[in-house]
C-alpha positions in Angstrom: -31.6 -8.9 1.2 -33.9 -11.9 1.2 -35.5 -10.4 4.3 -36.2 -7.2 2.6 -38.0 -8.8 -0.1 -40.3 -10.6 2.2 -41.3 -7.4 3.5 -41.7 -5.6 0.1 -45.5 -5.1 0.4 -45.2 -3.6 3.6 -42.5 -1.1 2.9 -44.1 0.0 -0.1 -47.4 0.7 2.0 -45.3 2.5 4.6 -43.8 4.8 1.8 -47.3 5.7 0.6 -48.9 6.1 4.1 -46.1 8.6 4.6 -47.6 10.7 1.6 -51.2 10.2 2.4 -53.3 13.5 3.2 -54.9 13.3 6.5 -58.5 11.5 6.3 -60.4 14.1 7.9 -60.5 17.6 9.0 -57.2 18.3 11.2 -57.4 21.2 13.9 -53.9 23.3 14.5 -53.2 24.0 17.9 -54.6 27.4 17.7 -57.5 26.2 16.7 -57.2 27.1 13.0 -57.5 24.4 10.3 -54.2 22.6 10.1 -53.5 21.8 6.4 -49.5 22.6 6.2 -46.9 19.9 7.2 -42.9 20.2 7.0 -41.0 17.7 5.4 -37.8 18.3 7.4 -39.2 18.2 10.8 -39.2 14.9 12.5 -43.0 13.9 12.9 -44.5 17.2 11.8 -48.5 17.5 12.8 -50.4 19.9 10.6 -50.3 23.3 11.3 -52.0 26.5 10.0 -50.2 29.1 7.7 -49.3 31.5 10.7 -48.5 28.9 12.9 -46.1 27.0 10.7 -44.4 30.3 9.6 -43.7 31.3 13.5 -42.1 27.8 13.7 -40.0 28.7 10.8 -38.4 31.7 11.6 -35.3 30.3 12.5 -35.6 27.1 9.9 -36.4 29.1 7.0 -35.0 26.7 4.4 -37.3 23.8 5.1 -39.8 22.3 2.5 -43.6 22.9 3.5 -46.4 21.3 1.9 -49.9 22.0 1.9 -53.0 19.7 1.7 -55.7 20.2 -1.0 -57.5 17.3 0.1 -56.3 14.9 -2.4 -52.5 15.4 -2.0 -49.5 17.5 -0.7 -48.7 20.3 -2.8 -45.0 22.1 -2.3 -45.5 25.3 -0.7 -42.9 28.0 -0.2 -42.5 29.5 3.2 -42.3 33.0 1.4 -45.6 32.7 -0.3 -47.1 32.3 3.4 -45.5 35.6 4.5 -42.2 34.5 6.0 -39.6 37.4 6.0 -36.1 36.6 7.3 -34.6 39.5 9.4 -30.9 39.8 9.8 -29.3 41.5 12.6 -31.6 40.6 15.3 -31.3 37.3 17.4 -35.1 37.1 18.1 -35.3 37.6 14.3 -38.0 40.7 14.6 -37.8 43.1 11.9 -35.1 46.0 12.1 -37.1 49.1 13.9 -35.0 51.2 11.8 -35.9 50.5 8.0 -35.5 53.5 5.6 -38.4 53.4 3.1 -35.7 53.4 0.4 -34.4 49.9 1.6 -37.5 47.5 1.6 -37.3 43.7 2.2 -35.7 41.9 -0.8 -36.7 39.0 -2.9 -33.6 36.7 -2.6 -32.7 33.1 -3.9 -30.9 31.1 -1.3 -29.2 27.6 -2.2 -29.5 25.4 0.4 -28.5 21.6 0.6 -32.3 20.7 -0.2 -32.5 22.9 -3.5 -33.4 26.5 -4.2 -35.4 28.8 -2.0 -37.2 31.9 -2.8 -36.9 34.1 0.4 -37.7 37.6 1.5 -34.7 39.0 3.2 -34.7 42.0 5.5 -31.2 43.7 6.3 -30.6 45.3 9.4 -30.0 49.2 9.6 -29.4 50.1 13.3 -26.7 52.4 14.0 -23.3 50.8 13.7 -24.8 47.8 11.7 -22.4 45.5 9.6 -22.4 45.9 5.9 -24.7 43.3 4.0 -21.9 41.0 3.3 -21.3 40.7 7.1 -24.8 40.4 8.0 -25.6 37.5 5.5 -22.3 35.7 6.7 -23.2 35.7 10.2 -26.4 34.0 9.3 -24.5 31.5 7.4 -25.2 32.7 3.9 -22.3 33.3 1.2 -22.9 36.0 -1.3 -22.4 34.9 -4.9 -20.5 38.2 -5.2 -19.3 41.2 -2.9 -19.0 44.2 -5.7 -22.6 45.5 -5.1 -24.1 44.0 -2.0 -27.1 46.4 -2.2 -28.1 44.5 -5.4 -27.4 40.9 -4.6 -30.0 38.5 -5.5 -28.8 35.0 -4.7 -26.5 33.2 -1.8 -25.4 29.9 -0.8 -26.0 28.5 2.8 -22.8 27.5 4.6 -24.3 24.2 4.9 -24.6 23.6 1.4 -20.9 24.7 0.4 -19.8 22.6 3.2 -21.8 19.6 2.1 -20.6 20.0 -1.7 -17.0 20.4 -0.1 -17.2 17.0 1.5 -18.8 15.1 -1.3 -16.3 16.5 -3.8 -13.4 15.4 -1.8 -15.0 11.9 -0.8 -16.7 10.8 -4.0 -15.1 13.6 -6.6 -18.5 14.8 -7.4 -18.1 17.8 -9.9 -19.6 21.2 -9.0 -21.8 20.7 -12.1 -23.5 17.5 -10.9 -24.0 18.8 -7.4 -25.9 21.8 -9.0 -28.0 19.7 -11.6 -28.9 17.9 -8.1 -30.0 20.5 -6.2 -32.2 21.6 -9.4 -33.8 18.4 -9.4 -34.4 18.8 -5.1 -36.1 22.0 -6.3 -38.6 20.6 -8.8 -38.2 16.9 -9.4 -40.9 17.2 -12.2 -39.5 20.1 -14.0 -35.8 20.5 -12.9 -35.2 22.1 -16.3 -37.2 25.3 -15.4 -35.2 25.8 -12.4 -32.4 28.4 -12.9 -29.0 26.7 -12.2 -26.4 28.8 -10.1 -23.6 27.0 -11.8 -21.5 29.7 -12.5 -21.8 31.8 -9.3 -21.2 28.3 -7.6 -18.1 27.7 -9.1 -16.7 31.2 -7.9 -18.1 30.9 -4.3 -17.0 27.5 -3.9 -13.4 28.2 -4.8 -13.4 31.0 -2.3 -15.1 28.8 0.3 -12.5 26.1 -0.1 -9.6 28.8 0.3 -11.3 30.3 3.5 -11.4 26.9 5.2 -7.8 26.3 4.5 -6.9 29.5 5.9 -9.4 28.7 8.9 -7.9 25.3 9.4 -4.3 25.9 9.1 -4.4 28.4 11.7 -3.2 31.4 9.3 -6.1 33.4 10.4 -5.0 33.4 14.0 -1.4 34.0 13.2 0.2 30.6 13.8 3.4 31.8 12.0 4.1 33.6 15.3 4.1 30.3 17.4 5.7 27.9 14.7 8.1 30.2 13.5 10.6 27.2 12.1 7.8 26.5 9.4 7.5 28.2 6.0 5.6 31.5 6.4 2.1 31.3 5.3 1.7 27.7 4.7 -1.9 26.1 4.5 -0.3 22.4 4.1 -1.4 19.7 6.6 1.8 18.1 7.9 2.9 14.4 8.8 2.9 14.1 12.6 4.8 11.0 12.5 7.7 12.4 10.5 10.7 13.9 12.3 10.2 17.7 12.4 12.8 19.5 14.2 11.8 21.8 17.2 8.3 20.3 16.9 8.1 16.5 17.5 11.5 15.4 18.2 13.2 15.0 21.8 15.7 17.3 22.9 18.6 14.9 22.8 17.5 13.4 19.5 21.0 14.7 18.1 22.8 12.4 20.5 21.4 9.1 19.3 23.9 6.2 18.6 24.9 6.1 15.3 23.7 2.6 15.2 20.0 3.9 15.7 19.9 7.0 13.9 17.5 5.4 11.4 14.8 6.2 13.9 15.1 9.9 13.4 15.5 9.4 9.4 12.9 11.2 7.1 12.0 9.4 4.2 10.7 10.7 1.1 9.4 9.3 -2.3 8.9 10.8 -5.6 6.8 9.7 -8.6 4.9 11.5 -11.6 1.6 10.9 -12.3 0.6 11.0 -16.3 -3.1 11.1 -15.9 -3.0 14.5 -14.2 -3.1 16.6 -17.2 -4.3 20.0 -18.4 -5.8 20.8 -21.7 -4.0 23.0 -24.1 -6.9 25.8 -24.3 -7.4 29.5 -23.9 -7.3 30.3 -20.2 -9.0 33.1 -18.4 -6.3 35.8 -17.5 -8.0 37.1 -14.6 -8.0 33.6 -12.9 -5.7 33.3 -10.4 -4.3 31.1 -7.7 -5.9 32.0 -4.2 -3.2 30.0 -2.0 -0.3 30.6 -4.7 2.8 28.5 -3.3 1.3 28.2 0.1 -0.4 24.7 -0.5 1.2 21.9 -2.2 1.6 23.1 -5.8 4.8 24.9 -6.1 4.8 28.8 -6.8 4.4 29.2 -10.3 6.4 32.4 -11.2 9.4 31.1 -9.3 8.8 27.5 -10.8 8.7 29.0 -14.7 11.5 31.3 -13.9 13.8 28.4 -12.9 12.5 26.4 -16.2 13.5 29.0 -18.4 16.8 29.4 -17.1 17.3 25.6 -17.3 16.3 25.4 -21.0 17.0 22.0 -22.5 20.5 21.0 -21.1 21.6 17.6 -21.6 21.9 16.8 -18.1 18.2 17.5 -17.4 17.0 16.4 -20.4 13.6 14.0 -20.6 14.0 10.3 -20.0 13.0 9.7 -23.6 16.0 12.3 -24.8 18.7 10.7 -22.7 18.9 6.9 -23.0 18.7 5.1 -19.9 21.8 2.9 -19.0 19.5 0.7 -16.9 18.7 -2.1 -19.6 15.1 -2.9 -17.7 13.9 0.6 -18.0 12.8 0.2 -21.5 9.1 1.6 -20.6 10.9 4.7 -19.8 12.5 5.2 -23.2 9.1 4.3 -25.1 6.7 6.7 -23.4 3.9 7.1 -25.6 3.5 10.5 -26.8 0.1 10.3 -28.2 -1.3 10.6 -24.8 0.4 14.0 -24.5 -1.3 15.2 -27.6 -3.3 18.7 -26.9 -2.2 18.8 -23.4 -0.6 21.9 -21.9 0.3 20.2 -18.7 1.3 16.4 -19.5 1.6 15.3 -15.6 2.8 16.2 -12.4 5.6 15.1 -10.2 5.2 14.7 -6.2 7.1 14.2 -3.1 5.4 12.5 -0.2 6.9 11.1 3.1 7.2 7.4 1.9 6.3 5.8 5.1 3.0 7.6 5.4 2.2 8.9 2.1 1.5 12.3 3.1 2.3 15.0 0.5 5.1 17.5 1.2 4.3 21.2 1.2 5.3 22.9 -2.2 6.5 19.6 -3.6 4.2 19.1 -6.7 5.3 20.6 -10.0 3.7 20.4 -13.4 5.3 18.9 -16.4 5.3 19.9 -19.9 7.2 17.5 -22.0 6.8 14.3 -20.2 9.2 13.7 -16.9 12.5 15.7 -16.8 15.1 15.9 -14.1 14.8 19.4 -14.2 11.3 19.4 -12.9 11.9 16.2 -10.4 15.0 18.3 -9.0 12.4 21.4 -8.0 10.0 19.3 -6.5 12.7 17.5 -4.6 14.3 20.7 -3.5 11.0 22.2 -2.3 10.6 18.9 0.2 14.4 19.0 1.1 14.0 22.7 2.5 12.4 21.1 5.6 15.1 18.7 6.0 18.3 21.0 6.6 18.4 20.3 10.4 18.2 16.8 9.9 20.9 14.1 10.4 19.7 11.8 7.8 17.1 11.8 4.8 15.8 8.7 2.6 14.5 8.9 -0.9 12.8 6.4 -2.8 12.3 7.1 -6.7 11.6 4.3 -9.4 14.7 5.5 -11.6 17.2 6.2 -8.7 19.6 4.3 -10.4 19.8 7.1 -13.1 18.5 10.0 -11.2 21.3 9.9 -9.0 24.1 9.7 -11.3 24.4 13.6 -11.8 22.2 14.9 -8.7 24.9 16.6 -6.8 26.0 18.6 -9.9 22.6 19.8 -10.9 22.2 20.8 -7.3 25.4 22.6 -7.0 24.3 24.7 -10.1 20.6 25.5 -9.1 20.1 24.6 -5.3 23.7 25.2 -3.8 22.2 25.5 -0.2 20.7 22.1 -0.4 23.9 20.1 -1.4 24.7 19.4 2.2 21.2 17.7 2.5 21.6 15.6 -0.6 25.2 14.2 0.7 23.2 13.0 3.6 20.4 11.4 1.5 20.1 7.8 0.8 18.4 7.0 -2.5 17.0 3.6 -3.3 14.3 2.2 -5.5 10.8 1.2 -4.3 10.3 -2.5 -3.8 7.8 -3.3 -6.6 9.5 -1.0 -9.4 12.6 -2.8 -8.4 11.3 -5.9 -10.5 11.5 -3.8 -13.4 15.2 -3.2 -13.3 18.1 -5.3 -14.1 19.8 -7.2 -11.4 22.4 -5.1 -10.5 20.0 -2.5 -9.4 18.3 -5.0 -7.3 21.2 -5.3 -5.0 22.6 -1.6 -5.5 19.3 0.0 -4.7 17.2 -2.3 -2.5 15.1 -1.2 0.5 15.2 -5.2 1.8 19.4 -5.2 1.9 19.8 -1.8 3.0 20.8 -1.2 6.8 18.1 1.2 8.6 15.1 1.0 6.1 12.8 -1.1 8.4 9.8 -2.4 6.2 9.5 0.6 4.1 8.2 -0.4 0.8 8.4 3.1 -1.1 5.2 2.7 -3.0 2.8 4.5 -0.9 2.8 7.5 -3.2 1.1 5.3 -5.7 -2.2 5.2 -3.5 -2.1 8.9 -3.7 -2.7 8.6 -7.5 -5.4 5.8 -7.2 -7.2 8.1 -5.1 -6.8 11.6 -6.6 -7.1 10.4 -10.3 -10.7 10.1 -10.0 -10.9 13.9 -10.2 -8.7 14.1 -13.1 -11.7 14.2 -15.7 -12.8 17.5 -14.4 -9.6 18.9 -13.4 -7.8 18.8 -16.7 -10.7 21.3 -18.1 -10.0 23.9 -15.7 -8.0 27.2 -15.7 -4.6 27.2 -14.3 -5.7 29.0 -11.1 -8.7 27.0 -10.5 -6.7 23.8 -11.3 -4.2 24.4 -8.8 -6.8 25.4 -6.2 -8.6 22.6 -6.7 -5.5 20.1 -6.2 -4.3 22.0 -3.2 -7.9 21.3 -1.6 -7.8 17.7 -2.9 -3.9 17.1 -1.5 -4.9 18.8 1.9 -7.9 16.5 2.4 -5.9 13.3 1.3 -3.2 14.6 4.2 -5.7 15.3 6.7 -7.4 12.0 6.4 -4.0 10.3 6.9 -3.6 12.3 10.0 -7.0 11.1 11.2 -6.2 7.4 10.9 -2.3 7.9 11.9 -3.1 6.3 15.5 -4.9 3.3 14.1 -2.1 2.8 11.2 0.6 2.9 13.5 -1.3 0.4 16.1 -2.0 -2.2 13.6 1.5 -1.9 12.0 3.1 -2.1 15.2 1.5 -5.3 16.4 2.2 -6.8 13.0 5.9 -5.7 13.2 6.3 -7.2 16.5 4.7 -10.4 15.6 6.6 -10.6 12.3 10.2 -9.6 14.0 9.8 -12.6 16.5 9.0 -14.8 13.4 12.0 -13.6 11.9 14.3 -14.0 14.5 13.4 -17.9 15.1 13.4 -18.5 10.9 17.1 -17.1 11.3 17.9 -19.1 14.4 16.8 -22.5 12.7 19.3 -22.0 9.8 21.9 -24.6 10.3 25.4 -23.0 9.9 28.6 -24.4 11.5 30.3 -21.9 14.2 33.4 -21.3 12.2 31.2 -20.4 9.2 29.3 -18.2 11.2 32.2 -16.4 12.6 33.5 -15.6 8.9 30.1 -14.6 7.7 29.4 -12.2 10.4 32.6 -10.7 9.7 32.0 -9.8 6.3 30.7 -6.6 4.5 27.0 -6.4 3.0 28.1 -3.4 1.1 27.7 -4.1 -2.8 31.0 -3.8 -4.7 31.8 -4.0 -8.2 33.6 -7.0 -9.8 34.3 -6.6 -13.6 30.8 -5.2 -15.2 28.8 -6.7 -12.4 28.0 -5.5 -9.1 28.4 -8.4 -6.3 26.9 -8.6 -3.0 26.7 -11.2 0.0 23.1 -11.4 -1.0 23.5 -12.3 -4.5 24.5 -15.8 -5.5 27.2 -16.7 -8.0 25.8 -19.7 -9.1 23.4 -22.0 -8.2 24.3 -25.8 -8.4 23.5 -28.4 -6.0 25.1 -31.9 -5.5 23.6 -34.1 -7.7 22.5 -37.8 -7.0 25.1 -39.1 -9.2 28.0 -37.1 -7.0 26.5 -38.4 -4.0 26.5 -42.0 -5.0 29.9 -41.7 -6.2 30.9 -40.5 -2.9 29.5 -43.3 -1.2 30.8 -45.6 -3.7 34.2 -44.6 -2.9 33.7 -45.0 0.7 32.4 -48.6 0.2 35.5 -49.5 -2.0 37.7 -48.1 1.0 35.9 -50.3 3.0 36.1 -53.5 0.8 39.7 -52.8 0.7 40.2 -52.7 4.2 38.5 -55.8 4.8 35.4 -54.4 6.7 32.7 -54.4 4.0 30.1 -56.9 4.7 28.6 -56.9 1.0 30.7 -56.0 -2.1 29.6 -53.2 -3.8 26.4 -52.5 -1.6 26.0 -48.9 -2.3 25.8 -49.5 -6.0 23.2 -52.3 -5.7 21.2 -50.3 -3.3 21.0 -47.4 -5.6 19.9 -49.9 -8.4 17.3 -51.2 -6.4 15.8 -47.7 -5.3 15.7 -46.8 -9.0 14.0 -49.9 -9.5 11.5 -49.0 -6.8 10.9 -45.6 -8.1 10.5 -46.6 -11.8 7.8 -49.3 -10.6 6.2 -46.7 -8.9 6.1 -44.6 -12.2 4.6 -47.6 -14.2 2.0 -47.9 -11.6 1.0 -44.2 -11.9 1.4 -44.7 -16.0 -1.1 -47.5 -16.0 -3.5 -46.2 -13.5 -3.7 -42.8 -15.5 -4.0 -44.2 -19.2 -6.9 -46.6 -17.9 -9.0 -47.9 -20.7 -8.1 -44.8 -22.9 -5.0 -46.5 -24.6 -4.0 -47.2 -28.1 -1.7 -50.3 -29.4 1.2 -48.4 -29.5 1.0 -47.2 -26.1 0.0 -50.7 -24.9 3.0 -52.1 -26.8 5.3 -49.4 -25.2 3.7 -50.5 -21.6 4.6 -54.2 -22.4 8.3 -53.3 -23.2 8.6 -51.3 -20.2 7.1 -54.0 -17.7 9.5 -56.6 -19.8 12.5 -54.4 -18.8 11.4 -53.8 -15.4 11.1 -57.7 -14.9 14.5 -58.6 -16.0 16.1 -55.7 -13.6 14.1 -57.2 -10.8 15.4 -60.7 -11.6 18.9 -59.3 -11.4 18.3 -57.7 -7.9 16.7 -60.9 -6.8 19.9 -63.0 -7.9 22.3 -60.2 -6.2 20.0 -60.7 -3.0 20.2 -64.5 -3.0 24.0 -64.4 -3.4 24.9 -62.2 -0.5 21.9 -62.8 1.7 21.0 -66.5 1.7 18.4 -65.8 4.3 16.2 -63.9 1.9 16.1 -66.9 -0.6 12.9 -68.5 1.1 11.1 -65.0 1.0 12.1 -64.4 -2.6 11.1 -68.2 -3.9 7.7 -67.7 -2.2 7.0 -64.3 -3.3 4.4 -63.9 -6.2 6.1 -63.0 -9.6 3.4 -62.6 -11.8 3.2 -58.9 -11.9 6.4 -57.0 -11.5 4.9 -53.8 -10.6 3.2 -55.4 -7.5 6.4 -57.7 -6.7 8.4 -56.8 -3.6 11.9 -55.9 -3.8 12.8 -56.8 -0.2 14.8 -54.0 0.7 15.9 -53.5 4.4 13.4 -51.0 4.8 10.7 -53.4 4.0 11.2 -55.0 7.2 9.6 -53.1 9.8 12.1 -54.2 13.1 15.8 -54.3 13.9 15.6 -57.8 15.1 14.2 -59.0 11.5 17.0 -57.2 9.5 19.5 -58.6 11.9 18.0 -62.0 11.5 18.0 -61.9 7.7 21.6 -60.2 7.5 20.4 -57.0 6.0 21.1 -54.6 8.9 24.2 -53.1 7.5 22.3 -52.9 4.2 19.9 -50.6 6.0 22.1 -48.3 7.6 23.4 -47.4 4.2 19.9 -47.3 2.7 19.5 -44.5 5.0 22.5 -42.6 3.3 20.7 -43.0 0.0 17.6 -41.1 1.2 18.6 -37.7 0.9 16.8 -34.3 0.5 19.1 -32.2 -1.5 18.1 -33.6 -4.8 14.7 -32.2 -4.1 16.2 -28.6 -3.4 18.0 -28.6 -6.6 15.1 -29.6 -8.7 12.9 -26.8 -6.8 15.7 -24.3 -7.7 15.8 -25.4 -11.4 11.9 -24.7 -11.6 12.3 -21.2 -10.1 15.3 -20.6 -12.3 13.3 -21.5 -15.4 10.2 -19.7 -14.2 12.2 -16.5 -13.6 13.9 -16.7 -17.0 10.6 -17.1 -18.8 9.1 -14.0 -17.0 11.7 -11.9 -17.8 13.4 -13.0 -21.0 10.8 -14.9 -23.3 8.8 -12.9 -25.7 6.8 -14.1 -28.5 4.5 -17.0 -29.1 6.8 -19.7 -30.2 9.5 -18.8 -27.4 6.7 -18.6 -24.8 5.6 -22.1 -26.2 8.9 -23.4 -26.0 9.7 -21.8 -22.6 6.4 -23.3 -21.3 7.3 -26.8 -22.3 10.5 -26.5 -20.5 8.6 -25.3 -17.5 6.1 -28.0 -17.5 9.0 -30.6 -17.7 10.8 -29.1 -14.9 7.4 -29.2 -12.6 7.0 -32.7 -13.7 10.6 -33.6 -12.5 9.8 -31.8 -9.3 6.8 -34.1 -8.7 9.1 -36.9 -9.3 11.4 -36.1 -6.7 8.8 -35.1 -4.4 7.0 -38.9 -4.6 10.7 -40.1 -4.1 11.2 -38.1 -0.9 7.8 -39.4 0.4 8.5 -42.9 -0.5 12.1 -42.4 1.2 11.0 -40.8 4.4 8.6 -43.7 5.1 11.3 -46.2 4.4 13.6 -44.3 7.0 10.9 -44.5 9.7 10.7 -48.3 8.9 14.2 -48.3 9.2 14.4 -46.9 12.8 14.2 -43.0 12.2 12.0 -41.6 14.8 8.4 -40.7 13.5 8.6 -37.3 15.0 12.1 -36.4 14.4 12.6 -32.7 13.3 14.8 -33.2 10.3 12.8 -35.3 7.7 9.4 -34.2 8.3 6.2 -35.5 6.3 6.3 -33.2 2.9 3.4 -31.4 1.9 2.5 -29.5 -1.2 2.8 -26.2 0.4 6.3 -27.1 1.8 7.7 -26.4 -1.7 7.7 -22.9 -2.0 10.9 -20.7 -1.4 12.2 -17.3 -1.7 14.2 -16.9 -5.1 17.7 -17.1 -4.6 18.6 -16.5 -8.3 17.4 -13.2 -8.3 16.1 -10.5 -5.4 13.2 -11.7 -3.3 9.7 -10.7 -4.9 7.1 -8.6 -3.2 5.8 -9.7 -0.2 8.4 -12.3 0.5 9.1 -10.5 3.5 6.0 -11.7 5.2 6.5 -15.4 4.3 8.7 -17.8 5.9 10.4 -20.6 4.0 9.6 -24.2 4.4 11.5 -26.5 6.7 12.9 -28.2 3.7 15.4 -25.0 2.9 16.6 -25.3 6.3 17.5 -28.8 6.3 21.3 -29.7 5.9 23.1 -32.3 4.3 23.3 -34.3 7.1 26.6 -36.6 6.8 25.9 -37.8 3.3 27.8 -35.2 0.7 31.6 -34.6 1.8 32.9 -31.3 2.8 34.2 -30.5 -0.4 30.7 -31.2 -2.3 29.0 -29.3 0.5 31.3 -26.1 -0.1 29.9 -25.0 -3.5 26.3 -25.4 -2.5 26.9 -23.5 0.9 28.4 -20.6 -0.7 25.6 -20.2 -3.2 22.6 -21.5 -1.2 23.3 -21.4 2.6 25.4 -18.5 2.4 22.8 -16.3 0.2 19.7 -17.6 2.5 21.5 -16.9 5.7 22.5 -13.4 4.9 19.1 -12.6 3.4 17.4 -14.1 6.3 19.6 -11.8 8.6 18.4 -8.9 6.6 14.9 -9.9 6.7 15.1 -10.4 10.6 17.2 -6.9 10.8 14.5 -5.2 8.8 11.6 -6.0 11.2 13.5 -5.3 13.9 14.3 -1.7 12.5 10.6 -1.6 11.7 9.6 -2.1 15.5 11.9 0.7 16.7 10.9 3.1 13.9 7.1 2.4 14.5 7.7 2.9 18.2 9.4 6.4 17.5 6.7 7.4 15.0 4.2 6.8 17.8 6.2 9.1 19.9 6.4 11.6 17.6 2.7 11.4 16.8 1.7 11.8 20.5 4.3 14.9 20.5 2.8 16.3 17.3 -0.8 16.3 18.8 0.3 17.4 22.1 2.1 20.5 20.6 -0.8 21.3 18.3 -3.0 21.4 21.3 -0.6 23.6 23.0 -0.4 25.8 19.7 -4.3 26.3 19.6 -4.4 27.3 23.3 -1.9 30.0 22.7 -3.7 31.2 19.6 -7.1 31.2 21.6 -5.5 33.4 24.3 -4.3 36.0 21.7 -7.7 36.5 20.3 -9.4 39.9 21.0 -12.8 40.4 22.2 -14.5 41.6 19.1 -17.6 39.7 17.5 -15.1 37.9 15.2 -12.4 37.6 18.0 -15.0 35.7 20.0 -15.5 33.3 17.1 -11.7 32.7 16.5 -11.3 31.9 20.4 -14.1 29.6 20.1 -12.8 27.6 17.2 -9.2 27.6 18.6 -10.6 26.0 21.6 -12.1 23.4 19.5 -9.0 22.7 17.7 -7.1 22.5 21.0 -9.8 20.1 22.2 -9.6 17.8 19.1 -6.0 17.4 19.2 -5.7 16.7 23.0 -8.2 14.0 22.3 -6.1 12.7 19.4 -3.1 12.8 21.6 -5.0 10.9 24.4 -5.9 8.3 22.1 -2.6 7.7 20.6 -1.3 7.4 23.9 -3.8 4.5 24.8 -3.0 2.9 21.2 0.8 2.9 22.0 0.1 1.6 25.6 -1.9 -1.3 24.4 0.4 -2.2 21.2 3.3 -2.3 23.6 1.2 -4.3 26.1 2.2 -2.1 29.0 -0.7 -0.1 30.7 1.6 1.9 33.1 2.3 5.7 32.6 6.0 5.1 32.5 5.7 3.6 28.7 3.8 6.9 27.7 5.0 8.5 24.5 7.4 11.4 25.7 
């Protein structure tokens, strides 16, 4: 902005220069005085009255100004004598005007405001009626009841402009009409007679006409796409499977292991913001596209609801208690927000992978969300899935909704029961976190075969966009409301179709990279061959065990071998060596562990002393003194042990300074950097045993404890007192983790000094970012599918713990992590295959639509309207042909192959 700020004076001067009248007399090209200019024409010179009128016979809605010597004054072209003649291409007046039909005074609303015009209809033999004449000129009448007495119209340009603005910015008709009044007279806009009421009526009809035109219904598209619902105005998803349209002829022969690439995924959700106020409606208000758009046909829907009544099996969530303990929000729905609402919300069905709203699958709710309403919306969407082999469904309460679904459909939608039996229902990923743990393994997209990376949450993006219009929609009459919603939903779908090529391209590029990463991460998990054979033979289907659902993805418990357990195992090995007479030093493991404890304690004392600094109290100083005294005594014991068993160390210990216990050397084997030094001093064998004590599992255990505590706090703790206590526990856990982190870092440096290669791939330098891991106590969090776990969670125990101690940990951590990593890899593999097939279906959809519009163009007659229909059909065919070509290019680019053999087919 600074560059503009620096030029502010120049910019202001430029604005005033634009408005400045000519300093001297200007002559028009005809020789008359030029005092008129046009604000719409670029670089408009000055003209006389007759010349500027002649120039604007085909541009009658431009703004013209007259220079009075001091400033420019707005002057309507009608005041200069402009007459708009209809029915004649050269704009000449009709030669057959009867005396009883003189030119009419007219008000035309254009994108730049209101215009007073003089309009002359054509009266030649065979002339069209006034409505058709005005429409040919791009003017839409405010009424068609008495065309001879019409006094106002809107230009096609203004209706199109408002249509785009209302769809993109959700601008209301009232605001748009107010803006047009300001365009007309910015100083006295209140004196301009608004056309708001007429505009409401006209714009509804305009939107419906545009829908009929774009859908191909005017051209008779149902005769070409006979498998679709007759009269449909809906925009369909080009990437979702549609039999007899965008699927290969042999799709039914696809192997069972890859049938998921032809599966259609649907998603259900309700929007409690899309309400309608309880008020007196206009009985003459009707829905123009009744049942042909996205809102269900009203009469059939209300008949269905009246037959359903208030039966228990379709009762509202708040009337039928949920058995899922974590769905408390469902049972505590706030009734206050439904006050004075005739329609409390809507339920919609969209395609779960692309967020495109399904035809006829939006229904109004009256008493909160009931299963009866949801069933009807789902049934409308399933009617177009009857020929598909597999259908998927995501719903935030699928665990409850599916319990009696088949029973309800047998009663009310019996023809769709076979589709319901083929349907797999799961819970969207984000909503799954609000359910109990059992749901996390029974209804998870992450752990279900063939789901790819479907998230099930795209329907939320629909609401976030369309909620912007709820403020005006809730005030509308029933028919107006449905027409407006259909228009908004249609634009939403079309924007998705327009972006489908880019969306699939970026998704496929991303999925290919993530699939490779997931494969590498899975291969790096250390698993014994015999264990791998056992795990690969196990079923991943969840099963019930007692009151709990079990799964290979769910740990039974999380408990790693402790440091004490590891020490006990090593001590037993040491005692066995002593009994066999092969031990060099008695109780060496015990003393080494003690020395490392001393070293860690000494480090903590250093930290304590450095952090307290000068801000210490007498009590703190006394505590530090006691700790230092105890540390001094323990170091003396360690030194005595060293002198007794390693005489070569006596001289080093004697010569070392002993004033500061925090700085005193413990002369562990890792203190000596070379093997020859350790052999010379007799501590080489101790060095080998020291390595065995430097293990990583303790850090993993502490990290799991921290995650467990955090998950417990988030899900179970409520209230200030309990939260404070839980926060203390969590802080303590994090503090303990940090201690283990420091212990590992010191140990890793010691292991390198003891001879471990600095570039080894097992015990790497530990960074703070390496401490993150995916939860194993509960299901993975949202977004975990894009993150790889650190190397520390793929590092085994080495040779330290025994097979017995390893078994339990392996079952609870390695086992769960392995199965989850495999599922993670499989989902990304599936995603790549699904996206490739979606790319091919999108290409086929665009190619097929190109062919359809060419057929429709060939079927147009030679009338004036028929010629216009043919031109529009060719325009649509060219558009789809270009979209198909771009889709092919994007697919080949994503696959990294440029030859035509990879073209979607």
